[in-house]
C-alpha positions as CSV (number, residue, x, y, z in Angstrom):
1,M,12.7,1.9,14.5
2,Q,13.4,4.0,11.5
3,Y,11.2,6.9,10.4
4,A,11.1,8.8,7.1
5,L,10.7,12.6,7.3
6,L,9.3,13.7,4.0
7,I,10.0,17.4,3.6
8,Y,7.6,19.5,1.5
9,N,8.7,22.9,0.3
10,P,6.7,25.7,-1.3
11,D,7.1,25.8,-5.1
12,D,8.5,29.4,-5.5
13,G,9.8,28.8,-9.0
14,T,13.4,28.5,-7.8
15,D,15.5,26.0,-9.7
16,Q,16.0,23.2,-7.1
17,A,19.5,22.4,-8.4
18,Q,20.5,25.9,-7.5
19,R,19.4,25.7,-3.9
20,T,22.1,25.5,-1.3
21,M,21.9,23.8,2.0
22,D,21.8,25.9,5.2
23,P,24.6,25.1,7.6
24,D,22.0,24.6,10.3
25,I,20.4,21.9,8.3
26,A,23.7,20.2,7.7
27,E,24.2,20.1,11.5
28,I,20.9,18.3,12.0
29,L,21.7,15.9,9.2
30,A,25.0,15.1,11.0
31,L,23.1,14.0,14.2
32,P,23.7,10.4,15.2
33,D,19.9,9.7,14.9
34,V,19.9,10.7,11.3
35,T,20.9,7.6,9.3
36,G,20.4,9.0,5.8
37,W,19.0,11.8,3.7
38,I,18.2,12.4,0.1
39,R,17.6,15.7,-1.7
40,L,15.4,15.4,-4.8
41,H,15.3,17.3,-8.1
42,A,12.4,19.5,-8.8
43,A,8.9,18.0,-9.1
44,G,8.9,18.7,-12.8
45,S,11.7,16.2,-13.3
46,A,9.5,13.3,-12.0
47,T,7.9,10.7,-14.1
48,T,4.9,8.8,-12.7
49,V,4.3,5.2,-13.7
50,S,0.8,3.9,-13.4
51,H,-1.1,0.9,-14.7
52,R,-4.6,1.1,-16.2
53,E,-6.6,-1.3,-18.3
54,G,-3.6,-3.7,-18.8
55,R,-1.3,-0.9,-20.0
56,T,1.6,0.8,-18.3
57,L,1.3,4.6,-18.6
58,L,4.1,7.1,-18.1
59,T,3.2,10.7,-17.1
60,D,5.6,13.6,-16.9
61,G,5.6,15.2,-13.4
62,P,4.5,14.1,-10.0
63,F,1.3,12.2,-9.5
64,V,-0.1,14.7,-6.9
65,D,-0.9,18.2,-8.3
66,S,-0.2,20.6,-5.5
67,K,1.5,23.9,-4.8
68,E,4.1,22.2,-2.6
69,F,6.7,19.7,-3.8
70,L,8.5,16.8,-2.0
71,G,12.0,18.3,-1.8
72,G,13.7,15.3,0.0
73,L,13.6,12.9,2.8
74,V,15.5,12.2,6.0
75,V,15.8,8.8,7.6
76,V,15.9,8.9,11.4
77,E,16.5,6.1,13.9
78,A,14.4,6.8,16.9
79,S,13.0,4.6,19.8
80,N,9.5,6.0,19.2
81,L,7.5,8.4,17.2
82,D,8.2,11.2,19.7
83,G,11.9,11.1,18.9
84,A,11.3,11.3,15.1
85,L,8.8,14.2,15.7
86,A,11.5,16.1,17.7
87,V,13.9,15.9,14.7
88,A,11.1,17.0,12.4
89,A,10.2,20.0,14.7
90,E,13.9,21.0,14.8
91,L,14.1,21.0,11.0
92,Q,10.8,22.9,10.7
93,E,12.1,25.6,13.2
94,L,15.3,26.1,11.2
95,R,13.4,26.9,8.0
96,P,10.3,29.0,8.9
97,G,8.2,29.7,5.8
98,R,10.5,27.6,3.6
99,V,9.2,24.2,4.7
100,V,5.5,23.8,4.3
101,A,5.2,20.5,6.1
102,I,7.2,17.5,7.2
103,E,5.4,14.2,7.0
104,V,6.7,11.6,9.5
105,R,6.2,7.9,8.6
106,P,7.5,4.7,10.1
107,I,9.6,2.7,7.6
108,R,8.5,-0.8,7.1
109,D,11.1,-3.6,7.2
110,A,11.9,-4.9,3.7
111,E,9.6,-7.7,2.7
112,I,9.8,-9.8,-0.4
113,S,6.8,-11.9,-1.2
114,G,5.2,-13.5,-4.1
115,A,1.8,-11.9,-3.4
């Protein structure tokens, strides 16, 4: 099963485009269980699309207003949740104080339906 590790970082005002990747993080991302990863631009570059009263609304910035921002996500192939949690714990230990939280979620199989 695949799991997404959503990595939340503290918003310290640093330009996200200027951040470099720690070599230790690169090693974890090269593990065979890690099947993909994505780094995101700063939360301020987001546009949120919503639908209200029959109209599509576009709002600058992320939908959630918080001190943390979603900095990226890692896709892990693991036989169970414990395997995905182990990778998340390893990432967390490498970046003490620089990663606020890592949310681990199972990835649903792609489904296309008319509903």
